C-alpha positions in Angstrom: 76.0 134.1 103.7 78.0 132.0 101.1 76.4 131.4 97.7 75.3 127.8 97.0 77.5 125.9 94.6 76.0 125.4 91.1 75.7 121.8 89.9 78.2 122.3 87.1 80.7 123.9 89.4 80.3 121.0 91.9 81.1 118.5 89.2 84.2 120.5 88.3 85.3 120.4 91.9 84.9 116.6 92.0 87.1 116.3 88.9 89.7 118.5 90.5 89.6 116.5 93.7 90.3 113.2 91.8 93.2 114.7 89.8 94.6 116.2 93.0 94.4 112.9 94.8 96.2 111.1 92.0 98.9 113.8 91.8 99.4 113.6 95.6 99.7 109.8 95.4 102.5 110.2 92.8 104.6 111.7 95.6 103.8 108.8 97.9 104.7 106.3 95.1 108.0 108.1 94.6 108.8 108.1 98.3 107.8 104.4 98.5 110.2 103.6 95.7 112.9 105.5 97.5 112.3 103.5 100.6 112.7 100.3 98.6 116.1 101.5 97.4 117.2 102.5 100.9 116.1 99.2 102.5 117.7 97.2 99.6 120.9 99.2 99.8 121.2 98.5 103.5 120.5 94.8 103.0 117.4 95.1 105.2 115.2 93.2 102.8 116.0 90.2 100.6 115.8 90.0 96.8 112.3 88.5 96.8 111.0 91.4 99.0 112.6 93.9 96.6 110.8 92.3 93.7 107.5 92.1 95.5 107.7 95.7 96.6 108.5 96.9 93.1 105.7 94.8 91.7 103.1 96.4 94.0 104.6 99.9 93.5 104.3 99.4 89.7 100.7 98.2 90.0 99.9 101.2 92.1 101.5 103.5 89.7 99.6 102.0 86.7 96.2 102.2 88.4 97.0 105.7 89.8 98.0 106.9 86.3 94.9 105.3 84.8 92.6 107.1 87.3 94.5 110.4 86.8 94.2 110.1 83.0 90.4 109.3 83.0 89.7 111.9 85.6 91.5 114.6 83.6 89.4 113.8 80.6 86.2 114.9 82.3 84.3 111.6 82.2 81.9 112.6 84.9 79.9 109.4 85.3 83.1 107.5 86.2 84.3 109.8 89.0 82.8 107.8 91.9 83.9 104.6 90.3 87.5 105.9 89.9 87.7 107.0 93.5 86.4 103.6 94.6 89.0 101.9 92.4 91.8 104.0 93.7 90.7 103.4 97.3 90.4 99.6 96.7 93.9 99.7 95.2 95.3 101.5 98.2 93.6 98.9 100.4 95.2 96.0 98.6 98.5 97.9 98.7 98.3 98.3 102.5 97.3 94.6 102.9 100.1 93.2 100.9 102.7 95.4 102.6 101.4 94.5 106.0 101.7 90.8 105.2 105.2 91.2 103.7 106.4 93.2 106.6 105.9 90.7 109.4 102.1 90.9 109.7 101.2 92.3 113.2 104.6 93.8 113.6 104.4 95.7 110.3 105.1 99.4 110.2 102.8 99.6 107.1 99.6 99.5 109.2 99.4 103.3 108.9 98.8 102.9 105.2 95.2 101.7 105.9 94.3 105.3 106.5 95.0 106.2 102.8 91.9 104.4 101.4 89.8 106.2 104.0 91.1 109.6 103.0 90.6 108.9 99.3 87.0 107.6 99.7 86.1 110.5 102.0 86.3 112.8 99.0 83.1 111.2 97.8 81.4 112.7 100.9 79.4 109.6 101.4 79.2 108.2 105.0 78.3 104.7 103.9 81.2 104.5 101.5 83.5 105.6 104.3 82.2 103.1 106.8 82.3 100.3 104.2 86.0 101.2 103.4 86.8 101.2 107.1 85.2 97.8 107.4 87.2 96.5 104.4 90.4 98.1 105.8 89.9 96.3 109.2 89.1 93.1 107.4 92.1 93.3 105.1 94.4 94.1 108.1 93.0 91.1 110.0 93.5 88.8 107.0 97.0 89.9 106.4 98.1 89.6 110.0 96.4 86.2 110.5 97.8 84.8 107.3 101.3 86.0 108.2 101.0 84.6 111.7 100.0 81.2 110.4 102.5 81.1 107.5 105.4 82.0 109.9 104.2 80.4 113.1 106.1 81.2 116.4 107.1 84.7 115.3 104.8 86.1 118.0 102.2 85.3 120.6 98.6 84.5 119.7 97.4 86.9 122.4 99.6 89.6 120.8 98.0 88.9 117.4 94.5 89.3 118.6 95.3 92.3 120.8 96.9 94.1 117.8 94.1 93.2 115.5 91.6 94.7 117.9 93.7 97.9 118.6 94.4 98.6 114.9 90.9 97.9 113.8 89.7 100.4 116.5 92.2 102.9 115.1 90.9 102.4 111.6 87.3 103.0 112.6 88.2 105.9 114.9 90.0 107.5 111.9 86.9 107.0 109.8 84.7 108.6 112.4 87.1 111.5 112.8 87.1 112.0 109.0 83.2 112.1 109.2 83.4 114.8 111.8 85.9 116.8 109.9 84.0 116.6 106.6 80.7 117.2 108.2 79.1 113.9 107.3 76.3 113.4 109.7 73.8 110.5 110.2 71.4 112.1 107.8 73.9 112.4 105.0 74.3 109.8 102.2 
């Protein structure tokens, strides 16, 4: 039978989780920057899109670095807040990219799973479901805004159908994360 984790050891694992998350996101940020270069080199995106993407990549880098720095300094009371901040940042990141990449036809929709995975490290069912709700809402806002700003780039029935489908995928991902992490109805 495994030994129970001591409270001080549990706090240390949380700190390691936050620093691991931020280090992993550094790789994502690097590959995202590389994709900007490739798309720009092939003239697949215009100058404004390049500037917008670099702006959001830079903001993500700043916030990720701030979270990494504070987490590495063992400020325990801020761990949950830092994970929430990082998750919210990734949510905004996914929303902006979805809007900038043709709304409902965006390939960035997959990025809405990142805030779910980050917030899941808190092992809090309510936080995970709240993040899933915010993710679906952000996706809906980004796609509707793009549809209305650039009318006639798609069919309204396609907009609503994709919003329903991708919102279902976001919630299904959250529920699968709950199953994999052992979060039950009686957990936090």
